[in-house]
Structures are given as C-alpha cells and as structure tokens.
C-alpha positions as CSV (number, residue, x, y, z in Angstrom):
1,M,-8.5,62.3,13.8
2,A,-11.7,63.4,12.2
3,S,-9.9,63.8,8.9
4,K,-9.6,60.0,8.7
5,T,-13.4,59.5,9.0
6,D,-16.6,60.6,7.2
7,Y,-17.4,62.9,10.2
8,T,-16.4,66.4,11.2
9,S,-14.6,67.0,14.6
10,A,-17.8,68.7,15.8
11,E,-19.9,65.6,14.9
12,L,-17.4,63.2,16.6
13,L,-17.5,65.4,19.8
14,E,-21.3,65.5,19.7
15,Y,-21.5,61.7,19.2
16,N,-19.2,61.1,22.2
17,G,-20.9,63.6,24.4
18,I,-17.7,65.8,24.7
19,S,-17.8,69.5,24.7
20,L,-15.2,71.5,22.8
21,E,-13.8,72.8,26.2
22,D,-13.5,69.2,27.5
23,A,-11.9,68.1,24.2
24,R,-9.0,70.5,24.8
25,N,-8.2,68.7,28.1
26,L,-8.7,65.0,27.1
27,P,-6.0,62.7,28.4
28,I,-3.8,60.9,25.9
29,G,-5.3,57.6,25.1
30,T,-9.0,58.6,25.5
31,E,-11.1,56.4,23.4
32,I,-13.2,58.2,20.8
33,K,-16.0,56.1,19.2
34,I,-17.0,56.6,15.6
35,P,-20.7,56.2,14.8
36,E,-21.6,53.2,12.7
37,K,-24.5,54.8,11.0
38,V,-26.1,58.2,11.1
39,N,-29.5,58.7,9.6
40,T,-30.2,62.2,8.3
41,L,-33.6,63.8,7.6
42,Q,-34.1,67.2,6.2
43,G,-35.9,69.4,8.8
44,E,-37.2,72.9,8.7
45,Y,-34.0,74.5,10.0
46,G,-31.5,72.0,8.6
47,N,-30.6,68.3,8.9
48,I,-31.9,66.2,11.7
49,K,-29.4,63.5,12.7
50,M,-30.3,60.3,14.4
51,Y,-27.8,57.8,15.6
52,Q,-26.9,55.4,18.4
53,D,-24.4,56.9,20.9
54,K,-21.5,55.1,22.5
55,E,-23.8,53.9,25.3
56,G,-26.3,52.4,22.8
57,N,-29.0,55.2,23.3
58,L,-30.8,56.5,20.3
59,V,-30.0,60.2,19.9
60,S,-31.7,62.9,17.8
61,V,-29.9,66.2,17.0
62,V,-32.5,68.7,15.8
63,P,-31.4,72.2,14.5
64,N,-33.4,75.1,15.9
65,E,-34.5,78.3,14.1
66,D,-31.9,80.4,16.0
67,G,-29.0,78.2,14.8
68,T,-28.6,76.2,18.0
69,K,-29.2,72.4,18.2
70,S,-31.5,70.4,20.5
71,I,-30.1,67.0,21.4
72,H,-32.6,64.4,22.5
73,N,-31.6,61.2,24.1
74,T,-34.6,59.1,23.3
75,F,-33.9,56.1,25.5
76,S,-32.5,57.4,28.7
77,D,-33.6,56.6,32.2
78,N,-35.6,59.9,32.3
79,P,-36.5,60.8,28.7
80,S,-37.9,64.2,28.0
81,L,-38.6,63.3,24.4
82,Y,-39.7,60.0,22.9
83,V,-39.2,59.6,19.1
84,E,-40.8,56.8,17.2
85,G,-40.2,56.1,13.5
86,N,-41.4,53.3,11.3
87,L,-39.1,52.1,8.5
88,S,-42.2,51.2,6.4
89,D,-43.3,54.8,6.6
90,P,-40.2,57.1,6.7
91,N,-42.3,60.1,5.9
92,N,-43.7,60.5,9.4
93,I,-41.9,60.9,12.8
94,H,-44.0,60.6,16.0
95,F,-42.9,62.6,19.1
96,T,-44.2,62.8,22.6
97,N,-43.0,66.2,23.8
98,D,-42.0,67.4,27.3
99,N,-45.6,68.1,28.1
100,G,-46.7,64.6,27.2
101,I,-48.4,65.8,24.0
102,S,-48.1,63.7,20.9
103,E,-46.8,65.4,17.8
104,V,-46.5,64.0,14.2
105,W,-43.9,65.5,11.8
106,S,-44.4,64.6,8.1
107,K,-42.2,65.0,5.1
108,D,-43.4,67.1,2.2
109,S,-42.6,66.6,-1.5
110,N,-39.4,68.7,-1.1
111,G,-38.1,66.5,1.6
112,N,-38.7,69.0,4.5
113,F,-40.4,67.9,7.7
114,Y,-43.3,69.9,9.2
115,Q,-45.5,69.5,12.1
116,S,-48.8,68.0,11.0
117,Q,-52.1,67.7,12.8
118,V,-52.6,64.7,15.1
C-alpha cells in the first residue's frame, strides 16, 4: 500500500500508531490513514517530522544520537513535551521539556537545528 503514496511503510505505521508487530496481525479492512502534510526540519541527528495524526494531535518525531526516535504527542491529555512554532519565524522552535524547563532550538545557516540559550 505504501508504494501508492509518498510515504514509506514505516512512516505510515508511525503515523497510524501501529507497531511493526501489530501490522503483521491487522485484520482485513483495517483503515490506514495517509497524512495530509508532513513538515520536515533538519535536526542534529536527522530529519525532525511534524504532522497531525489520525486523531488530530500534533506529533513530532525527533531522531536521537543513538539512531532511535523520540515521538512526542504535543496535544495529548497529559503532554510530556509542548512544542511551539511560529510560521513567521520558522528558524526557532520552543520546547517545554519533561522538567518544565523552556528550551529554544534555532536553525543555523546550514539548516541544522541546535539548542540555543534561553
């Protein structure tokens, strides 16, 4: 199915909140949603993807140094991370981390994001 979209199978599973193991056992007729728009920013360890999931929550997928990915649901009932962006200033992303500390990530001239001083 992914071959008929602009997304990989892994991206479609991620978008729909389905693990690879669960995907192997999906019943016939399971509805898989295709994201309308995925915004991509270049981060220190790879592309940061931001999109609206099938429930309408804003999701950020951030690659980590060890090759894993952190998935942050920014508008859940109990958010652990709040991400704020401003379309008029796409070079800065504001985070409030798990400890309630505000962080600002800024884009450098190469398009990479780095943590800047608040």
